C-alpha positions as CSV (number, residue, x, y, z in Angstrom):
1,M,-91.2,-159.2,46.1
2,R,-91.9,-157.4,49.3
3,V,-90.5,-153.9,49.2
4,E,-88.3,-154.4,52.3
5,R,-86.8,-157.6,50.9
6,A,-86.2,-156.0,47.6
7,V,-84.4,-153.0,49.2
8,D,-82.3,-155.4,51.4
9,A,-81.3,-157.5,48.3
10,Y,-80.3,-154.5,46.3
11,L,-78.2,-153.0,49.1
12,R,-76.4,-156.4,49.4
13,H,-75.8,-156.3,45.7
14,V,-74.4,-152.7,45.9
15,S,-72.1,-153.7,48.8
16,L,-70.8,-157.1,47.7
17,E,-70.8,-156.9,43.9
18,R,-70.3,-153.3,42.9
19,G,-67.7,-152.4,45.4
20,L,-69.1,-148.9,46.2
21,S,-67.7,-146.9,49.1
22,E,-69.3,-147.1,52.5
23,H,-70.4,-143.5,52.1
24,T,-72.2,-144.2,48.8
25,Q,-73.8,-147.3,50.3
26,A,-75.0,-145.3,53.3
27,A,-76.5,-142.7,50.9
28,Y,-78.4,-145.5,49.0
29,R,-79.6,-146.9,52.3
30,R,-81.0,-143.6,53.4
31,D,-82.6,-142.8,50.1
32,L,-84.3,-146.2,49.8
33,A,-85.5,-146.0,53.4
34,V,-87.3,-142.8,52.4
35,Y,-88.8,-144.5,49.3
36,A,-89.9,-147.6,51.2
37,E,-91.6,-145.5,53.9
38,W,-93.4,-143.5,51.2
39,L,-94.6,-146.6,49.5
40,A,-95.8,-148.1,52.8
41,E,-97.8,-145.0,53.6
42,R,-99.7,-145.5,50.3
43,G,-100.3,-149.1,51.0
44,V,-97.8,-150.4,48.4
45,A,-96.2,-153.4,50.0
46,D,-94.9,-155.3,46.9
47,T,-92.6,-154.1,44.1
48,S,-95.0,-155.6,41.5
49,E,-97.6,-152.9,42.6
50,V,-95.2,-150.0,41.8
51,T,-96.2,-148.3,38.5
52,T,-94.7,-145.5,36.4
53,A,-97.3,-143.2,37.9
54,T,-96.2,-144.3,41.4
55,V,-92.6,-143.4,40.8
56,A,-93.5,-140.1,39.1
57,E,-95.7,-139.1,42.0
58,F,-92.9,-139.9,44.5
59,A,-90.4,-137.8,42.5
60,A,-92.8,-134.9,42.1
61,E,-93.6,-134.9,45.8
62,R,-90.0,-135.0,46.9
63,A,-89.1,-132.2,44.4
64,S,-91.9,-130.0,45.9
65,A,-90.9,-130.6,49.5
66,Q,-90.3,-127.7,51.9
67,P,-87.6,-126.6,52.3
68,P,-86.7,-127.4,48.7
69,P,-84.1,-130.2,48.5
70,A,-80.8,-129.5,46.7
71,S,-80.9,-130.7,43.1
72,S,-77.9,-132.9,43.8
73,S,-79.7,-134.6,46.7
74,L,-82.9,-135.1,44.6
75,A,-80.8,-136.5,41.7
76,R,-79.1,-139.0,44.0
77,L,-82.5,-140.0,45.5
78,Q,-83.9,-140.7,42.0
79,S,-80.7,-142.5,41.0
80,S,-81.2,-144.8,44.0
81,V,-84.8,-145.6,43.0
82,R,-83.8,-146.2,39.4
83,G,-81.0,-148.5,40.6
84,L,-83.4,-150.6,42.7
85,H,-85.9,-151.1,39.9
86,R,-83.3,-151.9,37.3
87,Y,-81.8,-154.4,39.6
88,L,-85.1,-156.2,40.1
89,V,-85.6,-156.4,36.3
90,R,-82.0,-157.7,35.7
91,E,-82.6,-160.4,38.4
92,G,-85.9,-161.4,36.8
93,T,-87.9,-160.5,39.9
94,E,-89.9,-158.0,37.9
95,T,-90.6,-157.8,34.2
96,E,-90.9,-154.0,33.8
97,D,-89.0,-151.0,35.2
98,P,-91.5,-148.4,36.4
99,S,-88.7,-145.9,36.9
100,G,-87.6,-146.0,33.2
101,R,-89.1,-142.7,32.3
102,L,-87.8,-140.9,35.4
103,R,-85.5,-138.1,34.4
104,P,-83.1,-136.6,37.0
105,P,-83.3,-132.8,37.6
106,K,-80.7,-130.7,36.0
107,A,-78.2,-129.7,38.7
108,A,-77.1,-126.1,38.9
109,R,-73.6,-126.0,37.6
110,R,-71.4,-124.5,40.3
111,L,-67.8,-123.8,39.6
112,P,-65.5,-125.4,42.1
113,K,-63.8,-123.1,44.5
114,A,-60.0,-123.2,44.3
115,L,-57.4,-121.4,46.3
116,T,-54.5,-119.5,44.8
117,V,-51.0,-120.9,44.9
118,T,-50.2,-118.3,47.6
119,Q,-53.1,-119.3,49.7
120,I,-52.2,-123.0,49.4
121,E,-48.6,-122.2,50.6
122,E,-50.0,-120.2,53.6
123,L,-52.3,-123.1,54.5
124,L,-49.4,-125.6,54.3
125,D,-47.2,-123.5,56.4
126,A,-50.0,-123.1,59.0
127,A,-50.3,-126.9,59.2
128,G,-46.7,-127.4,60.2
129,P,-43.1,-126.5,59.2
130,A,-41.6,-127.7,56.0
131,P,-39.1,-130.6,56.3
132,G,-36.1,-128.3,55.7
133,D,-37.2,-125.7,58.2
134,D,-35.0,-125.4,61.3
135,V,-38.1,-125.1,63.6
136,P,-39.1,-127.3,66.4
137,A,-42.4,-129.1,65.6
138,E,-44.9,-131.2,67.4
139,P,-45.3,-134.7,66.0
140,A,-48.9,-133.9,65.0
141,A,-47.7,-130.9,63.0
142,V,-45.3,-133.0,61.0
143,R,-48.1,-135.4,60.2
144,D,-50.5,-132.6,59.4
145,R,-48.0,-131.0,57.0
146,A,-47.5,-134.3,55.3
147,L,-51.2,-134.9,54.9
148,L,-51.9,-131.5,53.4
149,E,-48.9,-131.7,51.1
150,L,-50.1,-135.0,49.8
151,L,-53.7,-133.8,49.3
152,Y,-52.5,-130.9,47.2
153,A,-49.8,-132.8,45.3
154,T,-52.1,-135.7,44.3
155,G,-55.6,-134.3,44.2
156,A,-56.7,-137.3,46.2
157,R,-60.1,-137.3,48.0
158,V,-59.8,-137.1,51.8
159,T,-61.2,-140.7,52.1
160,E,-58.5,-141.9,49.6
161,A,-55.8,-140.2,51.6
162,V,-56.7,-141.6,55.0
163,Q,-57.0,-145.1,53.5
164,L,-53.5,-145.1,52.0
165,D,-51.2,-147.8,53.4
166,V,-47.5,-147.3,53.8
167,D,-47.0,-149.9,51.1
168,D,-48.8,-147.6,48.6
169,L,-45.8,-145.4,48.7
170,A,-43.3,-148.1,47.8
171,H,-43.0,-146.9,44.2
172,G,-40.5,-144.0,44.5
173,D,-42.1,-140.8,43.2
174,V,-45.6,-142.2,42.6
175,I,-48.3,-143.5,44.9
176,R,-51.1,-146.0,44.4
177,V,-54.5,-144.5,45.2
178,R,-57.7,-146.6,45.6
179,G,-60.7,-144.6,44.4
180,K,-64.4,-145.1,44.0
181,G,-65.5,-148.6,43.2
182,D,-62.1,-149.7,44.5
183,K,-60.4,-148.7,41.3
184,E,-56.7,-148.1,41.5
185,R,-54.8,-145.3,39.9
186,I,-51.1,-144.3,40.0
187,V,-50.5,-140.6,40.8
188,P,-47.1,-138.8,40.9
189,L,-46.0,-137.5,44.2
190,G,-44.1,-134.2,43.9
191,S,-40.8,-133.5,45.7
192,Y,-42.3,-131.3,48.3
193,A,-45.0,-133.8,49.3
194,R,-42.4,-136.7,49.2
195,A,-40.1,-134.8,51.5
196,A,-43.0,-134.0,53.9
197,V,-44.2,-137.6,53.9
198,D,-40.7,-139.0,54.4
199,A,-40.2,-136.7,57.4
200,Y,-43.4,-138.0,58.9
201,L,-42.5,-141.6,58.2
202,T,-39.0,-141.3,59.8
203,R,-39.7,-138.9,62.7
204,V,-43.3,-139.4,63.8
205,R,-45.1,-142.5,62.5
206,P,-43.0,-145.1,64.3
207,A,-43.9,-143.6,67.7
208,L,-47.5,-143.3,66.8
209,A,-47.6,-146.9,65.5
210,A,-46.1,-148.2,68.7
211,R,-49.2,-146.9,70.6
212,G,-51.6,-148.8,68.4
213,H,-52.1,-152.3,66.9
214,S,-49.7,-152.3,63.9
215,S,-52.1,-150.6,61.4
216,P,-50.8,-150.6,57.8
217,R,-52.4,-147.1,57.3
218,L,-50.0,-144.3,56.4
219,F,-51.6,-141.6,58.5
220,L,-52.2,-142.4,62.2
221,G,-53.8,-140.6,65.1
222,V,-52.2,-139.8,68.4
223,R,-53.3,-143.2,69.8
224,G,-51.9,-145.1,66.9
225,A,-55.3,-145.8,65.2
226,P,-55.8,-144.9,61.6
227,L,-56.6,-141.2,61.1
228,S,-60.3,-140.7,60.4
229,R,-61.9,-138.5,57.8
230,Q,-63.3,-136.4,60.5
231,S,-59.9,-135.9,62.0
232,A,-58.4,-135.0,58.6
233,W,-61.2,-132.5,58.1
234,L,-60.4,-130.9,61.5
235,V,-56.7,-130.7,60.6
236,I,-57.6,-128.7,57.5
237,Q,-60.1,-126.4,59.4
238,Q,-57.5,-125.6,62.1
239,A,-54.8,-124.9,59.5
240,A,-57.2,-122.6,57.6
241,E,-58.0,-120.7,60.8
242,R,-54.3,-120.3,61.6
243,A,-53.6,-119.1,58.1
244,G,-56.3,-116.5,58.4
245,L,-58.1,-117.7,55.2
246,E,-61.6,-116.2,54.9
247,A,-62.6,-118.5,52.1
248,H,-64.3,-121.8,53.2
249,V,-61.7,-124.5,53.0
250,S,-62.6,-128.2,53.0
251,P,-60.7,-131.4,52.0
252,H,-62.2,-131.0,48.5
253,T,-60.7,-127.5,48.2
254,F,-57.3,-129.2,47.8
255,R,-58.7,-131.4,45.0
256,H,-60.2,-128.4,43.2
257,S,-57.0,-126.4,43.6
258,F,-54.9,-129.3,42.3
259,A,-57.0,-129.6,39.1
260,T,-57.3,-125.9,38.5
261,H,-53.6,-125.2,38.9
262,L,-52.7,-128.1,36.6
263,L,-55.0,-126.8,33.9
264,Q,-53.8,-123.2,34.4
265,G,-50.2,-124.6,34.0
266,G,-51.1,-126.1,30.6
267,A,-52.0,-129.7,31.6
268,D,-54.2,-131.6,29.2
269,V,-57.7,-132.2,30.5
270,R,-57.4,-136.0,29.8
271,V,-54.3,-136.2,32.0
272,V,-56.1,-134.3,34.8
273,Q,-59.0,-136.7,34.4
274,E,-56.7,-139.7,34.9
275,L,-55.0,-138.1,37.9
276,L,-58.4,-137.3,39.6
277,G,-59.8,-140.7,38.9
278,H,-62.9,-139.4,37.1
279,A,-64.8,-142.0,35.1
280,S,-65.8,-139.4,32.5
281,V,-63.9,-136.4,31.1
282,A,-67.2,-134.5,31.4
283,T,-66.7,-134.4,35.1
284,T,-63.2,-133.0,34.7
285,Q,-64.2,-130.4,32.2
286,I,-65.9,-128.2,34.8
287,Y,-62.4,-127.2,35.8
288,T,-61.8,-125.8,32.3
289,H,-64.4,-123.2,33.0
290,V,-62.3,-122.0,35.9
291,S,-59.3,-121.7,33.7
292,V,-61.3,-119.8,31.0
293,D,-62.4,-117.3,33.6
294,A,-58.8,-116.8,34.6
295,L,-58.0,-116.2,30.9
296,R,-60.8,-113.6,30.6
297,D,-59.5,-111.8,33.6
298,V,-56.0,-111.6,32.2
299,Y,-57.3,-110.5,28.8
300,A,-59.5,-107.8,30.3
301,T,-56.7,-106.3,32.3
302,S,-53.9,-106.7,29.7
303,H,-55.3,-106.0,26.3
304,P,-55.4,-102.3,25.4
305,R,-58.8,-102.6,23.7
306,A,-60.4,-105.2,25.9
307,R,-62.8,-102.8,27.5
């Protein structure tokens, strides 16, 4: 099969049958465009002409590029290439997988950056007043407080948060979150977050919705359209600046803090895995290293013969 046709067929498969997010699909599209262009430059026009040596040369060349690519980017690129060739074998288009011996690079294990509970509280207060505060607040501030409370209370990804519908809250003290691969999970919503979201729903959202086209989305922008990921990111950045936090704060910072604080509070790693929507507990276990570091610090400062 022609390389271009094979890539198009695989991307359709990824989109229609695997239910991956738009961002993951876009990453596959970019990676395979690089791969197809590289093959074309070497006169490889058909997937039957791709050999194990071809794939190995491509991987080696990308790994030695300048500036050096991040190991995570290189691993994702190789994953895209392996996915394409495995798909062609499964569909019977090719008989052999030339990427079978390709081994992804070992990613440097970086511990996630989490804020302290005090820093989280400062960030939330900087976004907007708490529901019980007798302080005048702009409608956007009420919404922003609700968004940040929800992110910290549930550990939801920012994409999951902005894609929540009002109906996803119709279960009392839990919400329904749609994660990667359109998999649903149920996550408890703490009292602080529930109060902030209720304040937003009753005092702000009706006016915002009247400006738009009756979107079912929970979080809306000033014109009534669904709040975008970029707008949510900006809300967080502005709150971090007002709070005077020197640490880099991103939407994922809330997710990292959620997991870290749960484990420090004694939660089982399997429970945290379920709440985060991780397919494998190995992904969640990186947070246990953060908790172990905290235990070491306490031990070093508390035990009389620790040093």
